[in-house]
Each structure stands twice: as structure tokens, then as C-alpha cells.
C-alpha positions as CSV (number, residue, x, y, z in Angstrom):
1,M,5.1,-133.2,-27.5
2,R,5.7,-136.8,-28.6
3,G,4.2,-136.2,-32.0
4,V,1.1,-134.5,-30.8
5,R,0.3,-131.2,-32.6
6,A,0.1,-128.1,-30.5
7,F,-3.5,-126.9,-29.8
8,G,-4.4,-123.9,-31.9
9,A,-2.2,-125.0,-34.9
10,L,-5.5,-124.9,-36.8
11,H,-8.3,-122.6,-35.6
12,R,-11.9,-122.1,-36.9
13,H,-14.0,-119.3,-35.3
14,F,-17.7,-118.8,-35.6
15,R,-19.6,-115.6,-34.9
16,I,-22.5,-117.8,-33.8
17,T,-23.0,-121.6,-33.8
18,D,-25.2,-124.1,-32.0
19,S,-22.2,-125.7,-30.1
20,T,-18.5,-125.6,-30.5
21,N,-18.3,-129.2,-29.4
22,A,-20.7,-130.2,-32.1
23,R,-18.6,-128.4,-34.7
24,A,-15.4,-130.0,-33.4
25,R,-17.0,-133.5,-33.4
26,E,-18.0,-132.9,-37.1
27,L,-14.4,-131.8,-37.9
28,A,-12.9,-134.8,-36.1
29,G,-15.2,-137.2,-37.8
30,A,-14.1,-135.7,-41.2
31,G,-10.5,-136.3,-40.3
32,A,-9.4,-132.9,-38.9
33,P,-6.0,-133.2,-37.3
34,G,-5.3,-133.1,-33.6
35,G,-4.8,-129.6,-32.3
36,T,-7.7,-128.2,-34.3
37,V,-9.5,-125.6,-32.2
38,V,-13.1,-124.3,-32.6
39,T,-14.3,-121.1,-30.9
40,A,-17.4,-119.0,-31.1
41,D,-18.7,-115.6,-30.0
42,E,-22.0,-117.1,-29.1
43,Q,-23.7,-120.5,-28.9
44,T,-27.4,-121.3,-29.3
45,A,-27.2,-124.9,-27.9
46,G,-24.2,-125.0,-25.7
47,R,-24.2,-127.7,-23.0
48,G,-22.3,-129.0,-20.1
49,R,-22.2,-132.4,-18.4
50,Q,-25.4,-134.5,-18.2
51,G,-27.1,-132.4,-20.9
52,R,-27.2,-129.2,-18.9
53,G,-27.4,-126.0,-20.9
54,W,-24.5,-123.5,-21.0
55,T,-25.5,-120.0,-21.9
56,A,-23.4,-116.7,-22.1
57,P,-23.9,-113.3,-23.6
58,A,-22.2,-112.9,-26.9
59,G,-18.5,-112.2,-26.6
60,K,-18.4,-112.4,-22.8
61,A,-17.2,-116.0,-22.4
62,L,-14.6,-118.2,-23.9
63,L,-16.5,-120.9,-25.9
64,Y,-13.8,-123.3,-26.9
65,S,-13.5,-126.8,-28.2
66,A,-10.3,-128.7,-29.3
67,I,-9.6,-132.0,-31.0
68,L,-7.2,-134.3,-29.4
69,R,-5.8,-136.9,-31.7
70,P,-4.3,-139.5,-31.4
71,L,-6.1,-140.5,-28.3
72,D,-4.4,-143.4,-26.4
73,E,-3.6,-144.7,-22.9
74,R,-1.4,-141.6,-22.2
75,H,-4.7,-139.6,-22.0
76,L,-6.5,-141.7,-19.3
77,L,-6.2,-138.7,-16.9
78,L,-7.4,-136.2,-19.5
79,P,-10.4,-135.3,-17.4
80,L,-8.0,-134.2,-14.7
81,A,-5.5,-132.5,-17.0
82,V,-7.9,-130.2,-18.8
83,P,-9.2,-128.4,-15.7
84,L,-5.5,-127.9,-14.7
85,A,-5.0,-126.1,-18.0
86,V,-8.0,-123.9,-17.5
87,C,-6.8,-123.0,-14.0
88,A,-3.3,-122.1,-15.3
89,T,-4.9,-120.0,-18.0
90,A,-7.1,-118.1,-15.6
91,E,-4.2,-117.5,-13.1
92,E,-2.0,-116.3,-15.9
93,L,-4.5,-113.6,-16.9
94,Q,-5.5,-112.7,-13.3
95,P,-2.3,-113.5,-11.3
96,A,-3.9,-112.5,-7.9
97,I,-6.5,-115.3,-8.0
98,E,-6.2,-119.0,-7.0
99,C,-8.4,-121.6,-8.7
100,K,-9.7,-124.8,-7.3
101,I,-11.3,-127.7,-9.0
102,K,-14.6,-129.3,-7.9
103,W,-14.5,-132.9,-9.0
104,P,-15.0,-133.8,-11.7
105,N,-14.9,-130.8,-14.0
106,D,-15.8,-127.4,-12.5
107,I,-13.2,-124.6,-11.9
108,W,-14.0,-122.6,-8.8
109,I,-12.9,-119.4,-7.2
110,D,-14.0,-119.2,-3.6
111,G,-16.7,-121.8,-4.1
112,R,-18.2,-120.1,-7.2
113,K,-18.0,-121.5,-10.7
114,L,-15.7,-119.8,-13.2
115,A,-15.6,-122.5,-15.9
116,G,-16.7,-126.0,-16.8
117,V,-15.2,-128.8,-18.9
118,L,-17.0,-131.3,-21.2
119,I,-14.9,-134.1,-22.8
120,E,-16.5,-136.2,-25.5
121,A,-14.3,-139.1,-26.6
122,K,-14.6,-141.6,-29.4
123,P,-11.8,-144.1,-28.5
124,Q,-12.6,-146.5,-31.4
125,D,-11.7,-143.7,-33.8
126,G,-8.8,-142.4,-31.7
127,W,-9.9,-138.9,-30.9
128,A,-11.6,-136.8,-28.2
129,V,-13.1,-133.3,-28.2
130,I,-12.3,-131.1,-25.3
131,G,-14.9,-128.5,-24.5
132,V,-14.3,-125.5,-22.2
133,G,-16.7,-122.8,-21.2
134,L,-15.0,-120.0,-19.2
135,N,-16.8,-116.9,-18.0
136,L,-14.8,-113.8,-18.9
137,S,-16.7,-110.5,-18.5
138,I,-20.3,-111.5,-17.7
139,A,-21.7,-109.0,-15.2
140,P,-23.5,-110.4,-12.1
141,D,-26.9,-109.4,-13.4
142,E,-26.2,-111.0,-16.8
143,F,-26.1,-114.5,-15.3
144,P,-29.4,-116.4,-15.2
145,P,-31.1,-115.7,-11.8
146,D,-30.4,-119.2,-10.5
147,L,-26.7,-118.8,-11.1
148,R,-26.1,-115.3,-9.8
149,E,-25.0,-116.5,-6.3
150,T,-22.9,-119.4,-7.7
151,A,-21.1,-118.1,-10.8
152,V,-18.3,-115.6,-11.3
153,S,-16.4,-114.1,-14.2
154,L,-12.6,-113.9,-14.6
155,F,-12.6,-110.2,-15.3
156,G,-15.3,-109.5,-12.8
157,L,-12.9,-110.2,-9.9
158,S,-11.6,-107.4,-7.8
159,A,-7.9,-106.8,-8.2
160,G,-5.8,-108.2,-5.4
161,S,-8.3,-110.8,-4.3
162,R,-6.9,-114.3,-3.7
163,G,-9.9,-116.5,-4.3
164,E,-12.4,-114.3,-2.4
165,V,-15.1,-112.7,-4.6
166,S,-18.4,-111.1,-4.0
167,S,-21.3,-109.6,-6.0
168,G,-22.2,-107.4,-3.0
169,A,-24.2,-110.2,-1.3
170,S,-23.1,-113.0,0.9
171,R,-24.1,-116.7,1.0
172,S,-24.5,-116.2,4.7
173,G,-28.0,-114.9,4.1
174,P,-30.1,-112.6,1.9
175,G,-29.2,-109.0,2.1
176,R,-26.2,-109.5,4.4
177,V,-22.7,-108.6,3.5
178,T,-19.7,-110.3,5.2
179,P,-16.5,-108.4,6.0
180,A,-14.8,-110.4,3.2
181,A,-17.4,-109.3,0.8
182,K,-16.9,-105.7,1.7
183,R,-13.2,-106.0,1.0
184,H,-13.6,-107.8,-2.3
185,R,-16.5,-106.4,-4.2
186,I,-16.7,-107.0,-7.9
187,S,-15.3,-104.3,-10.0
188,P,-16.0,-103.4,-13.7
189,P,-13.7,-105.2,-16.1
190,K,-11.8,-102.0,-17.1
191,A,-10.9,-101.4,-13.5
192,V,-9.8,-105.0,-12.9
193,M,-7.5,-104.9,-15.9
194,G,-6.0,-101.5,-15.2
195,N,-2.7,-103.1,-14.2
196,R,-2.8,-105.7,-17.0
197,R,-3.0,-103.5,-20.1
198,D,-0.7,-105.9,-22.0
199,L,-3.4,-108.6,-21.6
200,P,-6.7,-107.2,-22.8
201,S,-9.8,-109.1,-21.7
202,T,-10.8,-110.7,-25.0
203,P,-11.7,-114.3,-25.9
204,R,-8.8,-114.2,-28.4
205,T,-6.2,-113.5,-25.6
206,V,-7.7,-116.3,-23.5
207,T,-7.7,-118.7,-26.4
208,A,-4.0,-118.2,-27.0
209,A,-3.2,-118.8,-23.3
210,L,-5.5,-121.9,-23.1
211,N,-3.9,-123.4,-26.2
212,R,-0.5,-123.2,-24.6
213,H,-1.5,-124.6,-21.2
214,L,-3.6,-127.4,-22.8
215,T,-0.7,-128.4,-25.0
216,R,1.4,-128.8,-21.9
217,W,-1.1,-130.5,-19.6
218,A,-2.7,-132.9,-22.2
219,E,0.7,-134.6,-22.4
220,A,1.9,-134.1,-18.8
221,D,3.4,-136.9,-16.7
222,R,0.8,-138.9,-14.8
223,D,2.3,-138.3,-11.4
224,A,2.6,-134.5,-12.1
225,T,-1.0,-134.4,-13.2
226,L,-2.2,-136.2,-10.0
227,A,-0.1,-134.1,-7.7
228,A,-1.2,-130.8,-9.3
229,W,-4.9,-131.8,-9.3
230,R,-4.8,-132.8,-5.6
231,S,-3.3,-129.5,-4.7
232,R,-6.4,-127.8,-6.2
233,D,-9.0,-130.2,-4.9
234,A,-11.9,-128.1,-3.7
235,L,-13.9,-131.0,-2.2
236,R,-11.4,-132.6,0.1
237,G,-12.6,-132.6,3.7
238,R,-16.0,-131.3,2.7
239,E,-19.3,-133.0,3.2
240,I,-21.0,-133.9,-0.1
241,S,-24.0,-135.8,-1.2
242,W,-24.8,-137.9,-4.3
243,D,-27.5,-140.1,-5.6
244,G,-27.7,-142.8,-2.9
245,G,-25.6,-141.4,-0.1
246,S,-23.5,-138.7,1.5
247,G,-20.1,-138.5,3.2
248,V,-16.9,-136.6,3.4
249,A,-14.7,-136.3,0.4
250,E,-11.2,-137.7,0.9
251,G,-9.5,-136.9,-2.4
252,I,-9.1,-138.9,-5.6
253,E,-7.7,-142.3,-6.5
254,D,-4.8,-142.6,-9.0
255,S,-7.6,-143.4,-11.5
256,G,-9.2,-140.0,-11.0
257,D,-12.2,-141.5,-9.2
258,L,-13.4,-139.7,-6.1
259,V,-13.0,-141.2,-2.6
260,V,-15.6,-140.5,0.0
261,V,-15.8,-141.8,3.6
262,A,-19.5,-142.5,4.4
263,G,-20.5,-144.0,7.8
264,G,-17.1,-145.4,8.3
265,D,-17.0,-147.0,4.9
266,R,-14.7,-146.0,2.0
267,V,-16.7,-145.3,-1.2
268,V,-15.2,-144.8,-4.6
269,L,-17.3,-142.8,-7.0
270,G,-16.9,-142.5,-10.8
271,A,-17.6,-139.3,-12.6
272,G,-21.3,-139.2,-11.6
273,E,-22.9,-136.1,-10.2
274,V,-21.7,-134.9,-6.8
275,H,-23.5,-132.2,-4.8
276,L,-22.0,-130.2,-2.0
277,R,-24.1,-130.1,1.1
278,L,-24.1,-126.4,1.9
């Protein structure tokens, strides 16, 4: 891969830590090589974009950070490439699902968040830390109350679903269940994995898969990255709002910025916060 070390060549695992990204930043600052991966069973101060917290029961989510070094102009689309690697990982382990990406960094299944990405770069020193939080086997009632209708776990998906998931309730209204929800109720992890016994639902399995896909996508051709991301765009054609305006998402620029049509005008947004208008 043009001299870049494969992710996972070096791996440090913690039973518990404050943040895998914090540990990876420390290692990068101390000269750890590119490809070094940090994982943990549990985090006490995990976070997502804009300082939001990221919590998960011990052992039920992939808490993953990796050092990319050297960091150069080839990696301008890294914020697009990393979600593609996470999607490929999830679909390898659950072949019946189809992941979409909510710009800029959330991985969705049927409009519910499966994973998030946080990239922290230090260009002057030539490295970046790639953080991934991927829900694996968190039961619906183990999510914080405010996330139970919007989050989902990889091994909490009913076998045979193709992007349609349900916790037994529908977003169409409290206490109502849609026909799709009746067909695709969440099943216990063991039932889900009954036809995938060669791929047990463990963070170690998912780490190995993500290492492979991240090694590929971090160095992928620019055109291939843009095409693949656009094929997974969850916002295109949907009405969204952001600080200062609202409009209909029209896709992304080659730079990775989001294009929105608002009142007949074409607006280009950087990686600021975007809210779907539900």
C-alpha cells in the first residue's frame, strides 16, 4: 500500500480506558508507527464529534482507534474513506444488511445510527488518529433513553433484513408498529448469528475485519472513494436543517463538502452539524 503499514500490525488493547483516541494520540505523539491500533472493552470518557459523549456497555461495542502515518495529500478524503471501511466491515459480518452514510460521519441502517467516526489530525506532525465506535450487541434497553429510537446494534438486527430494523416500536408514532417493523423485529444476538457461526460476534472479530477494510480504503483511489461514498449517501434528496438554514441535500462535492439547495440557491457546507428534518 505505497509504503503505508497495514492497520493492526501493532495492537494495544485495554480492558478499560478513558478514550481509545486519547491513548492513540499519546502513542502517535511518542512516535508509534502508522498502522498501530488501540482498542478497549470499555471507555469512561469516549466522545464523538463536537465533544458529544459516546457510551457503551463493556464488551458490547467496538471501541477502536488507529494511527495513520504518514499523513499527506493522498488522505484529503480520509473523512469519506473511513465510513466506507466501517460499512464494508458491518456488511461482511452481517451480509444481509446495507449500510448508508449520513454526512459527515455516521453509519446508518434504515435511518438509525450503527456507528460513528471521529478523526483527529495533526498535519504538522504528519499523522492522524482514526476513531470508530461501532455498536455490536447492545440491547435496545441498554441504550440511553434518548437514543433508543435512533440507535441500533450490528448483532441486534434480524437475519434477512436489508436495512430495515425495529425494536418493536415505529417512528410513525408511540405505541404503533408498522408492517415493516412486524416483519423485522430485533432478535437476540445468538439467533442472529445462527447462520454465521464462523464469525462470532466479538470485538476481536470485528477489529480484524475493520483493519483489513481500513487498510484498503485509507489508500483507495480518489475517484473510487467518491463513487462509493455517493452510492451510500443517506441524505441525498432529503430535507435537512443546519445552523442558519434548511434545504434539500444534493450530494457531495469532490472535496467532500455537502451540497444543499436552499430557496433556489446552491449552498456548500463544510463538516459542520447537519440535522435531518424528520
